[in-house]
C-alpha positions as CSV (number, residue, x, y, z in Angstrom):
1,M,-20.6,-14.0,-28.1
2,A,-22.6,-11.7,-25.9
3,G,-25.6,-10.3,-27.8
4,Y,-25.5,-12.8,-30.6
5,Q,-28.9,-13.9,-32.0
6,P,-28.9,-16.5,-34.8
7,N,-32.3,-15.4,-36.0
8,P,-32.5,-11.6,-35.3
9,I,-36.0,-10.1,-35.6
10,A,-36.5,-8.1,-38.7
11,Q,-36.6,-4.3,-38.1
12,D,-39.9,-2.5,-38.5
13,A,-41.6,0.5,-36.9
14,Y,-42.0,-1.3,-33.6
15,S,-38.8,-3.3,-33.2
16,R,-35.1,-2.8,-33.7
17,F,-32.2,-5.2,-33.6
18,M,-29.2,-3.8,-31.5
19,A,-26.0,-5.5,-30.4
20,D,-24.9,-5.2,-26.8
21,M,-23.0,-2.0,-26.0
22,Y,-19.2,-2.2,-25.8
23,D,-17.7,0.0,-23.1
24,E,-13.9,0.2,-23.4
25,R,-13.6,1.7,-19.9
26,Q,-14.5,-1.6,-18.4
27,I,-11.5,-3.4,-19.8
28,I,-8.8,-0.8,-19.3
29,A,-6.8,-2.0,-16.2
30,V,-5.6,0.4,-13.6
31,Q,-2.2,-0.7,-12.3
32,T,-0.9,-0.1,-8.8
33,V,2.6,-1.5,-8.7
34,F,4.3,1.4,-6.9
35,Q,1.5,1.8,-4.5
36,Q,2.2,-1.8,-3.2
37,F,5.1,-0.4,-1.2
38,F,2.9,1.8,0.9
39,G,0.9,1.1,4.0
40,R,2.0,-2.5,4.4
41,P,1.5,-3.3,8.1
42,E,3.6,-6.5,7.8
43,Y,6.6,-4.3,7.1
44,G,5.8,-1.5,9.5
45,G,4.0,0.6,6.9
46,R,1.1,2.7,8.1
47,T,-1.9,4.5,6.6
48,Y,-2.9,7.7,8.3
49,Y,-6.2,9.5,7.9
50,S,-6.4,13.2,8.7
51,P,-9.9,14.4,7.8
52,D,-9.8,17.6,9.9
53,A,-6.3,19.0,9.5
54,A,-5.0,20.9,6.5
55,A,-1.3,20.2,7.1
56,V,0.8,17.2,8.1
57,D,4.0,17.1,10.2
58,I,6.4,14.3,9.2
59,D,9.4,13.5,11.4
60,I,12.2,11.3,10.2
61,I,14.9,10.1,12.7
62,R,18.2,9.0,11.0
63,G,20.1,6.2,12.6
64,T,23.7,5.2,12.7
65,D,25.7,2.0,13.0
66,L,28.3,3.3,15.5
67,T,29.9,0.8,17.8
68,A,30.4,0.9,21.5
69,A,33.7,2.3,22.9
70,L,36.3,0.4,24.9
71,V,37.8,2.5,27.7
72,P,40.4,1.9,30.4
73,R,39.0,0.6,33.7
74,G,39.3,2.7,36.8
75,T,39.3,6.1,35.1
76,V,36.7,8.7,34.4
77,T,36.3,8.8,30.6
78,R,34.5,10.9,28.0
79,P,34.4,10.4,24.3
80,L,36.8,12.7,22.4
81,G,34.9,15.9,21.5
82,G,33.0,15.9,24.7
83,T,29.6,14.8,23.3
84,Q,27.8,11.8,24.7
85,R,26.6,9.5,22.0
86,N,23.2,9.1,23.6
87,A,22.5,12.7,22.9
88,I,21.6,12.0,19.3
89,S,18.7,9.7,20.1
90,Q,16.1,12.3,19.4
91,R,17.7,14.2,16.6
92,Y,15.4,14.2,13.7
93,S,14.3,16.1,10.6
94,S,10.8,17.5,10.7
95,F,8.8,19.3,8.0
96,S,5.2,20.5,7.7
97,R,3.3,20.6,4.5
98,S,-0.3,21.2,3.5
99,F,-2.1,18.3,2.0
100,P,-2.5,18.4,-1.8
101,L,-5.9,18.1,-3.3
102,V,-7.1,15.8,-6.1
103,E,-10.5,16.7,-7.6
104,E,-12.6,15.3,-10.4
105,E,-16.0,16.6,-11.5
106,S,-18.6,15.6,-14.0
107,D,-21.6,17.7,-15.0
108,F,-25.0,16.2,-16.0
109,E,-27.3,18.6,-17.8
110,A,-31.1,18.4,-18.0
111,T,-31.2,18.1,-21.8
112,Q,-28.7,15.2,-21.6
113,L,-31.2,13.2,-19.7
114,L,-33.7,13.4,-22.6
115,R,-31.5,11.6,-25.0
116,R,-31.1,7.8,-25.5
117,M,-28.1,6.4,-23.7
118,A,-25.5,4.1,-25.3
119,G,-26.9,0.6,-25.2
120,E,-30.4,1.7,-24.4
121,P,-33.1,0.4,-26.8
122,S,-34.8,3.0,-28.9
123,Y,-38.1,2.5,-27.1
124,G,-36.7,1.3,-23.8
125,G,-38.7,3.7,-21.7
126,M,-35.9,4.7,-19.3
127,T,-36.9,7.7,-17.2
128,Q,-34.7,10.8,-16.7
129,S,-34.0,9.6,-13.2
130,D,-32.8,6.2,-14.5
131,R,-30.5,7.9,-17.0
132,L,-29.1,10.2,-14.4
133,R,-28.3,7.3,-12.1
134,S,-26.7,5.3,-14.9
135,F,-24.6,8.3,-15.9
136,A,-23.6,8.9,-12.3
137,I,-22.4,5.4,-11.5
138,D,-20.3,5.4,-14.7
139,E,-18.7,8.7,-13.9
140,H,-18.3,7.8,-10.2
141,Q,-16.3,4.8,-11.1
142,E,-14.3,6.6,-13.8
143,H,-13.4,9.3,-11.2
144,I,-12.0,6.6,-8.9
145,R,-10.0,5.0,-11.7
146,R,-8.4,8.4,-12.6
147,V,-7.6,9.2,-9.0
148,V,-5.9,5.7,-8.5
149,R,-3.8,6.4,-11.7
150,L,-2.7,9.7,-10.2
151,D,-1.9,7.9,-6.9
152,E,0.3,5.5,-8.9
153,I,2.1,8.5,-10.5
154,L,2.7,10.1,-7.1
155,A,3.8,6.9,-5.4
156,G,6.3,6.2,-8.3
157,I,7.8,9.7,-8.2
158,S,8.1,9.5,-4.4
159,L,9.8,6.1,-4.4
160,R,12.2,6.9,-7.3
161,T,13.3,10.4,-6.5
162,G,12.6,10.9,-2.8
163,F,10.4,13.9,-3.6
164,M,6.6,14.2,-4.2
165,P,5.0,17.2,-6.0
166,A,1.9,18.8,-4.7
167,I,1.3,19.9,-8.3
168,L,2.5,17.7,-11.2
169,G,5.4,19.3,-13.0
170,T,6.1,21.9,-10.3
171,V,9.7,23.1,-9.6
172,D,8.6,25.2,-6.6
173,P,10.2,23.8,-3.4
174,D,7.2,25.1,-1.4
175,L,5.0,22.7,-3.5
176,T,7.3,19.8,-3.1
177,Y,7.5,17.2,-0.3
178,D,11.2,16.4,0.4
179,F,11.7,13.1,2.2
180,R,15.4,13.8,2.9
181,R,17.0,11.1,0.8
182,L,20.7,11.3,0.5
183,G,21.9,12.8,-2.8
184,T,24.2,9.9,-3.5
185,H,21.1,7.6,-4.0
186,T,20.3,9.3,-7.4
187,Y,22.9,9.2,-10.1
188,A,23.5,8.5,-13.8
189,A,24.7,5.0,-14.6
190,P,28.4,4.9,-15.4
191,A,27.7,2.9,-18.5
192,V,24.6,2.0,-20.4
193,W,23.2,-1.5,-20.1
194,T,22.5,-1.8,-23.8
195,N,26.3,-2.2,-24.3
196,A,26.9,-5.9,-24.1
197,A,30.3,-5.3,-22.4
198,T,28.9,-3.2,-19.5
199,D,29.5,-4.7,-16.1
200,I,25.9,-4.6,-14.9
201,L,26.3,-6.8,-11.9
202,T,29.0,-4.5,-10.4
203,Q,26.5,-1.6,-10.8
204,W,24.0,-3.6,-8.8
205,D,26.6,-4.2,-6.1
206,T,27.1,-0.4,-5.9
207,A,23.4,0.2,-5.4
208,W,23.2,-2.7,-2.9
209,A,26.1,-1.2,-0.8
210,L,24.3,2.2,-0.7
211,I,21.0,0.7,0.5
212,N,22.8,-1.5,3.0
213,R,25.0,1.3,4.3
214,D,22.5,4.2,4.4
215,G,19.1,2.5,4.5
216,K,20.1,-0.2,7.0
217,C,18.5,-3.0,4.9
218,N,19.3,-5.2,2.0
219,M,18.4,-4.5,-1.6
220,D,16.5,-7.5,-3.1
221,M,14.8,-6.1,-6.2
222,V,15.3,-3.9,-9.2
223,F,12.7,-2.4,-11.6
224,I,14.2,-2.1,-15.1
225,G,13.0,0.4,-17.7
226,G,11.7,-1.2,-20.8
227,T,14.5,0.1,-23.1
228,A,17.1,-1.3,-20.7
229,V,15.6,-4.8,-20.4
230,P,17.3,-6.3,-23.5
231,G,20.6,-5.4,-22.0
232,I,20.1,-8.1,-19.4
233,F,19.5,-10.8,-22.0
234,N,22.3,-9.7,-24.3
235,N,25.0,-8.9,-21.7
236,T,28.2,-10.9,-22.5
237,A,29.2,-11.5,-18.8
238,I,25.8,-12.5,-17.6
239,R,25.2,-14.9,-20.5
240,A,28.6,-16.5,-19.9
241,L,27.9,-17.1,-16.2
242,L,24.4,-18.4,-16.9
243,D,25.8,-20.9,-19.4
244,N,28.4,-22.1,-16.9
245,R,27.0,-25.3,-15.3
246,R,29.2,-25.0,-12.2
247,I,28.3,-21.4,-11.4
248,E,24.6,-20.8,-10.8
249,I,24.1,-17.1,-10.6
250,G,20.4,-17.1,-11.3
251,L,17.6,-17.6,-13.7
252,V,16.4,-15.2,-16.3
253,S,12.9,-16.3,-17.5
254,N,9.8,-14.3,-18.2
255,G,7.0,-15.3,-15.9
256,Q,9.3,-16.7,-13.2
257,T,7.7,-17.6,-9.9
258,V,8.5,-15.0,-7.3
259,P,8.9,-15.1,-3.6
260,A,5.6,-14.7,-1.7
261,S,6.7,-11.3,-0.3
262,M,7.0,-10.0,-3.9
263,Q,3.9,-11.6,-5.5
264,R,2.0,-8.4,-4.8
265,F,4.0,-6.5,-7.4
266,V,3.1,-9.1,-10.1
267,D,-0.5,-9.1,-9.1
268,A,-0.5,-5.3,-9.5
269,G,0.9,-5.3,-13.0
270,A,4.7,-5.9,-12.9
271,T,6.4,-8.7,-14.8
272,C,9.1,-10.7,-13.1
273,L,12.2,-11.5,-15.3
274,G,13.8,-13.9,-12.8
275,Y,16.8,-13.2,-10.5
276,L,20.5,-12.8,-10.7
277,T,23.2,-13.1,-8.0
278,T,25.8,-10.4,-8.1
279,T,29.6,-10.9,-8.0
280,R,29.4,-10.3,-4.3
281,G,26.7,-12.9,-3.7
282,H,23.6,-10.7,-3.5
283,R,20.4,-12.1,-5.0
284,V,18.4,-9.5,-6.8
285,W,14.9,-10.1,-8.3
286,M,14.3,-8.3,-11.6
287,F,11.0,-6.7,-12.6
288,T,9.9,-4.7,-15.5
289,Y,6.8,-2.4,-15.4
290,D,5.2,-1.5,-18.7
291,G,2.1,0.2,-17.3
292,T,1.2,3.5,-19.0
293,Y,-1.2,6.4,-18.5
294,T,-2.3,9.4,-20.7
295,N,-1.3,12.8,-19.3
296,A,-3.2,16.1,-19.6
297,A,-1.5,16.8,-23.0
298,G,-2.7,13.5,-24.5
299,A,0.7,11.9,-24.5
300,V,1.2,8.2,-23.4
301,V,3.7,8.1,-20.5
302,N,5.3,5.1,-18.7
303,Y,4.9,4.8,-15.0
304,M,8.4,3.4,-14.9
305,P,10.7,5.5,-17.2
306,L,12.2,3.5,-20.0
307,T,15.8,4.4,-19.4
308,E,16.0,4.1,-15.6
309,A,16.8,1.4,-13.1
310,F,15.1,1.6,-9.7
311,Y,16.7,-0.4,-6.9
312,A,14.7,-1.2,-3.7
313,C,14.3,-3.2,-0.6
314,S,10.9,-4.8,-0.9
315,T,10.3,-4.7,2.8
316,A,11.2,-1.1,3.5
317,R,8.7,0.9,5.5
318,C,6.6,3.3,3.4
319,D,3.7,5.2,4.8
320,R,0.8,7.0,3.2
321,Y,-1.3,10.0,4.5
322,F,-4.8,11.0,3.4
323,G,-5.9,14.4,4.3
324,P,-9.2,16.3,4.3
325,N,-11.6,17.2,1.5
326,E,-12.3,20.8,0.5
327,R,-16.0,21.7,1.1
328,M,-18.3,22.7,3.8
329,P,-19.4,20.0,6.2
330,L,-22.2,17.7,4.9
331,G,-25.6,17.6,6.5
332,S,-28.0,14.7,6.7
333,A,-30.3,16.4,4.1
334,E,-27.4,16.6,1.6
335,R,-26.6,12.9,2.1
336,Q,-30.2,11.9,1.7
337,W,-30.5,14.0,-1.5
338,Y,-27.3,12.4,-2.9
339,Q,-28.7,8.9,-2.2
340,E,-32.1,9.7,-3.8
341,T,-30.6,11.4,-6.8
342,F,-27.8,9.0,-7.7
343,G,-29.0,5.7,-6.2
344,F,-25.9,5.0,-4.1
345,S,-24.5,6.4,-0.9
346,M,-21.6,8.8,-0.8
347,A,-20.5,7.0,2.5
348,G,-20.1,3.6,0.9
349,P,-18.4,4.0,-2.5
350,N,-18.8,1.4,-5.2
351,M,-15.2,0.6,-6.2
352,P,-14.8,-0.2,-9.9
353,G,-13.3,-3.4,-11.3
354,R,-10.1,-3.8,-13.2
355,I,-7.9,-2.3,-10.5
356,S,-4.9,-4.6,-10.3
357,G,-3.9,-5.4,-6.8
358,S,-7.0,-3.5,-5.6
359,N,-6.5,-4.7,-2.0
360,I,-4.2,-1.7,-1.6
361,I,-6.9,0.8,-2.4
362,V,-8.7,2.2,0.6
363,P,-12.2,3.6,0.0
364,E,-11.9,5.7,3.2
365,S,-9.4,8.0,1.4
366,F,-12.1,9.2,-1.1
367,Y,-14.6,12.0,-0.6
368,F,-17.8,12.1,-2.7
369,D,-20.4,14.8,-3.0
370,A,-22.5,16.6,-5.5
371,Y,-24.2,20.0,-6.0
372,P,-26.9,21.4,-8.3
373,S,-26.6,24.6,-10.3
374,S,-28.5,27.7,-9.1
375,D,-31.0,27.3,-12.0
376,R,-31.5,23.6,-11.4
377,K,-30.6,22.7,-15.0
378,R,-27.3,20.9,-14.1
379,V,-25.9,18.8,-11.3
380,T,-22.2,18.2,-10.7
381,L,-20.8,15.0,-9.3
382,R,-17.5,15.4,-7.4
383,T,-14.7,13.2,-6.1
384,Q,-11.8,14.4,-3.9
385,Q,-8.7,12.9,-2.3
386,A,-5.7,14.3,-0.5
387,P,-2.8,11.8,-0.7
388,I,0.9,12.0,0.4
389,Y,3.1,8.9,-0.3
390,V,6.0,8.9,2.1
391,P,9.0,6.5,1.6
392,T,9.7,6.6,5.3
393,Q,12.8,4.4,5.1
394,T,14.0,6.9,2.5
395,D,17.5,5.5,1.8
396,A,16.2,2.0,1.1
397,F,15.9,3.1,-2.5
398,V,18.4,4.0,-5.3
399,L,17.6,5.5,-8.7
400,A,20.1,5.1,-11.6
401,T,19.2,7.2,-14.7
402,A,20.5,6.8,-18.2
403,V,20.9,3.0,-18.0
404,A,19.9,2.8,-21.7
């Protein structure tokens, strides 16, 4: 055990026995399951940086699966209606929105630097500058963790609903990014999964058909809210099929090995429950996501709502945009002051540990700076980001509410 001493020195006026400090922040994982859909170059996803523009224009071209026409030879022909089909090749939806702004700040006061820090020996002799740097690196990493949690919230809302708010909880359409998902891709489940008689696999076929028809790809996974998960294990029809030795529809097993293309979701915090094959022969991998965060009101909230089912194509294209910060341009003197004051560079951020699937996090999306108060009694450390998570292949996702 760290800090254990079998023969601690007796306390007197010049010595003191103290156990190692325990910092709970270092063991709280930051999960990034929904962010794993975005910016994946292997599936066409892109990450855009726009440090000098306040707004972004996003164009979405919808496709069709129309067939070619057969016409009589030797005649001049035109499609009925008089419109050439190739005239739709550049019809697209375009919308322009200002980047949102994420901002976290921490103040350090002069009197704070005169007090012993947690874990510091009573007579350790740390200077005020040492304490400021220690405070700063802790707060710097906590800012990043909080921003990544917010990114996960925004990515999840964008994927599930086809919208992303510029302000959490807003109903103002001018503060909402609408990614033009078809309204038929969000609906209430026709029957709850917690009823053992519900035909769950037919519901999955319905979602598969929507994604295949409108998204032009195949649904291969479903995220199941925690309250609905027992419905899979207890469903009468599924259990009967799984017990039939001559009909192998899948494997329901916690900790099941997943395809390589989906391992990133497990690494980021999701749990694979196995897979099932629907009555129409579509294999669907099942995941549950129990990650939570604490909102501004102090309530614990699930990233994946407990009573929803989120159907997806794991290889759908999803892009992410990172916009500018909000402050005057930095000069070399400010950068040097930051380095000397806090002991690390604002240009090369020190990313914290315990971020699951952290390969998806891009340090270039963060902006760091600091500023002193006018009376020089306080300094403020600041972190900013301006993210937009765009499910570009927007109809490759379906959300079923009230499944439990």
